[in-house]
C-alpha positions in Angstrom: 9.5 1.8 20.2 6.9 0.7 17.8 7.6 -2.7 15.9 6.8 -2.1 12.2 6.7 -5.4 10.3 9.2 -5.2 7.5 8.2 -5.5 3.8 10.3 -6.9 0.9 8.6 -5.9 -2.5 9.7 -7.1 -5.9 9.2 -4.7 -8.7 9.5 -6.7 -11.9 9.2 -3.6 -14.1 8.7 -4.5 -17.9 10.3 -7.8 -17.5 8.7 -11.4 -17.7 6.1 -12.7 -19.9 3.1 -14.6 -18.6 5.0 -18.0 -18.4 8.1 -16.4 -16.8 6.0 -14.6 -14.3 4.2 -17.8 -13.3 7.5 -19.6 -12.9 9.2 -16.9 -11.0 6.3 -16.6 -8.3 6.2 -20.4 -8.0 9.9 -20.5 -7.4 9.7 -17.8 -4.8 6.6 -19.5 -3.2 8.6 -22.8 -3.1 11.5 -21.2 -1.3 9.6 -19.4 1.3 10.0 -21.1 4.6 7.0 -19.7 6.4 9.0 -18.0 9.1 10.1 -15.0 7.3 10.5 -11.8 9.2 8.7 -9.7 6.5 5.6 -9.4 4.3 6.5 -10.3 0.8 5.0 -8.6 -2.3 5.6 -8.9 -6.0 4.5 -6.4 -8.6 4.4 -8.1 -12.1 3.6 -6.3 -15.3 -0.2 -5.5 -15.7 -0.7 -8.3 -18.3 0.6 -10.9 -15.8 -1.4 -9.8 -12.6 -4.4 -12.0 -12.9 -2.3 -15.3 -13.7 0.2 -14.6 -10.9 -2.7 -13.9 -8.3 -3.5 -17.6 -7.4 0.1 -18.6 -7.0 0.8 -15.5 -4.8 -2.4 -15.9 -2.6 -1.4 -19.7 -2.0 1.9 -18.6 -0.6 0.6 -15.5 1.2 2.5 -13.3 -1.3 0.9 -9.8 -1.6 0.2 -8.6 -5.1 1.0 -5.0 -6.2 0.8 -3.1 -9.6 3.4 -0.8 -10.9 1.3 2.1 -11.6 -2.3 3.4 -12.1 -4.5 6.3 -13.4 -6.1 8.6 -11.0 -9.5 8.5 -12.9 -11.8 5.5 -12.1 -12.7 5.0 -15.8 -12.7 7.1 -19.1 -11.1 7.6 -22.4 -7.4 7.0 -21.3 -5.9 4.7 -23.9 -3.3 2.4 -22.3 -4.2 3.2 -18.7 -5.6 1.2 -15.8 -7.7 2.3 -12.9 -7.7 1.3 -9.2 -10.8 -0.7 -9.5 -9.3 -2.7 -12.3 -6.3 -3.5 -10.3 -8.3 -4.5 -7.2 -10.4 -6.9 -9.7 -7.1 -8.3 -10.8 -6.3 -9.1 -7.1 -3.8 -6.3 -6.2 -3.7 -4.9 -2.7 -0.9 -2.5 -3.3 0.3 -0.1 -6.1 3.7 1.5 -6.6 3.3 5.2 -7.5 6.0 7.9 -8.3 8.6 5.5 -9.2 11.7 7.5 -10.5 11.2 5.9 -13.9 7.6 7.2 -14.1 8.8 10.7 -12.9 12.0 11.0 -15.1 11.1 9.0 -18.1 7.2 9.7 -18.5 7.3 13.1 -16.9 5.0 12.6 -14.0 4.8 15.4 -11.5 4.3 15.5 -7.8 0.8 16.7 -8.7 0.2 13.7 -10.8 1.4 11.4 -8.1 -0.6 13.2 -5.6 -3.8 12.5 -7.6 -2.8 8.8 -8.0 -2.1 8.4 -4.2 -5.5 9.8 -3.4 -7.4 7.8 -6.1 -5.4 4.5 -5.0 -6.5 4.9 -1.3 -10.2 5.7 -2.4 -10.0 2.4 -4.6 -9.0 0.4 -1.6 -5.4 -0.1 -2.6 -2.3 0.8 -0.4 0.0 3.2 -2.1 3.8 2.6 -2.0 5.0 6.2 -2.7 8.4 6.5 -4.2 10.6 9.5 -3.6 14.4 10.1 -4.2 17.0 12.5 -5.4 19.2 12.4 -8.5 23.1 12.4 -8.2 23.3 16.0 -9.1 20.8 17.0 -6.4 22.7 14.9 -3.8 26.1 16.3 -4.8 24.6 19.9 -4.6 23.6 19.1 -1.0 19.9 19.4 -1.8 18.8 15.8 -0.8 16.7 16.7 2.2 15.2 19.7 0.4 14.0 17.5 -2.6 12.7 14.7 -0.5 10.6 17.2 1.6 9.4 18.8 -1.7 8.4 15.4 -3.2 6.7 14.5 0.0 4.8 17.7 0.2 3.7 17.6 -3.5 2.9 13.9 -3.6 0.8 13.9 -0.4 -0.8 17.2 -0.8 -4.3 15.8 -0.7 -3.6 14.8 2.9 -1.4 17.4 4.6 -4.2 20.0 4.8 -6.2 17.6 6.7 -3.3 16.2 8.7 -4.5 12.7 8.1 -2.6 10.1 6.1 -4.2 6.7 5.5 -2.8 4.4 8.0 -1.3 1.9 5.6 0.4 4.1 3.3 4.0 3.2 2.6 6.9 5.3 1.6 9.9 4.0 -0.5 13.0 6.1 -0.6 14.8 5.4 -3.8 17.9 7.4 -4.6 17.8 7.8 -8.3 21.6 7.5 -8.6 21.3 4.1 -6.9 18.7 2.6 -9.1 20.1 -0.2 -11.4 23.6 1.3 -11.2 25.1 -1.1 -8.8 25.7 1.8 -6.4 23.9 1.6 -3.0 23.6 4.4 -0.4 25.4 3.1 2.6 23.2 2.1 5.6 24.1 5.3 7.4 23.2 7.5 4.4 19.8 5.7 3.8 19.1 5.8 7.5 19.7 9.7 7.5 17.1 10.1 4.7 14.6 7.7 6.4 15.0 9.5 9.7 14.2 12.7 7.9 11.2 11.2 6.2 9.9 10.0 9.5 10.5 13.4 11.0 8.6 15.0 8.2 5.5 12.7 8.5 5.5 13.3 12.3 5.5 17.1 11.7 2.5 16.9 9.2 0.6 14.0 10.6 1.7 13.3 14.2 3.8 11.0 15.8 1.4 8.0 15.8 1.2 8.0 12.1 4.9 8.7 11.7 5.9 5.8 13.9 3.5 3.4 12.2 4.5 4.3 8.5 6.7 1.7 6.9 9.7 3.4 4.9 11.3 1.0 2.3 14.8 1.6 0.9 15.3 0.9 -2.9 18.3 1.2 -5.0 20.5 -1.9 -6.0 19.3 -3.9 -3.0 21.0 -7.4 -2.9 21.3 -10.4 -0.5 24.7 -9.2 0.6 23.6 -5.7 1.7 20.1 -6.3 3.0 21.2 -7.3 6.5 23.1 -4.1 7.2 20.3 -1.9 5.6 17.5 -3.6 7.8 19.8 -3.2 11.0 19.0 0.6 10.7 16.1 1.9 13.0 14.1 3.6 10.2 14.6 1.1 7.4 11.6 -1.1 7.3 12.1 -3.1 4.2 13.1 -2.8 0.5 11.6 -2.1 -2.9 13.7 -4.5 -5.0 14.3 -4.2 -8.7 16.7 -6.5 -10.6 17.4 -8.7 -7.6 13.6 -9.6 -7.6 13.8 -11.3 -11.1 15.5 -14.3 -9.8 14.1 -16.4 -7.1 17.4 -17.2 -5.4 18.5 -13.6 -5.1 15.0 -12.4 -4.1 14.6 -15.2 -1.5 18.0 -14.1 -0.1 16.7 -10.6 0.5 13.4 -11.8 2.0 15.3 -14.1 4.4 17.6 -11.5 5.7 18.9 -11.5 9.3 19.8 -8.2 11.0 23.4 -7.7 11.8 24.3 -6.8 15.3 
């Protein structure tokens, strides 16, 4: 079985001003032991990226953005491009987060354009997908997940060639910020279906190398059980990433069993 290095990514959303961001990344940096089993990434608000960059670099913490536009430049007030994110020090970008989809109305087609543009800009996309509570209760989880994958990766399915470093994050909408977490078995079932879908479209090699993160009320007390599942390769962490102690408790997980 291929060993995929885990990733723990902190999505700071619209929290932390410049000073709070610097203090948070410094606290995370100070708490890292150097023997962590996972890559560590933080995604501050756009305004804080460049000031967080030197502290993140010194601690070998990866820097990600929370969104981007698919165009390289233009009259798109309030947007940022992939090249701008690269210049700010980003290596990754979160795309298709449920809050972008459900609050701002982003479609799979929009996310597809962003994923393609990110890869062309030299950024590694972290593609978010996930079903609502209503969809899960209606027994449509796998249908919804497959549809989001197909729509959000449409630029690559025809060529059967997905950029090697692409990351997928499964975030059940009903578990984001609610305190409810998919059980390890529930999460594994969906992650396994995602890996199977990737294998059918892009081949076993890409499928086995692609990291699939879980997101949705991840905390220090549930991360070990989640990470013990075969197809869960890390976590995309929201609220628990805003305090160094809780984020470090997730980063420094130990698998159960």
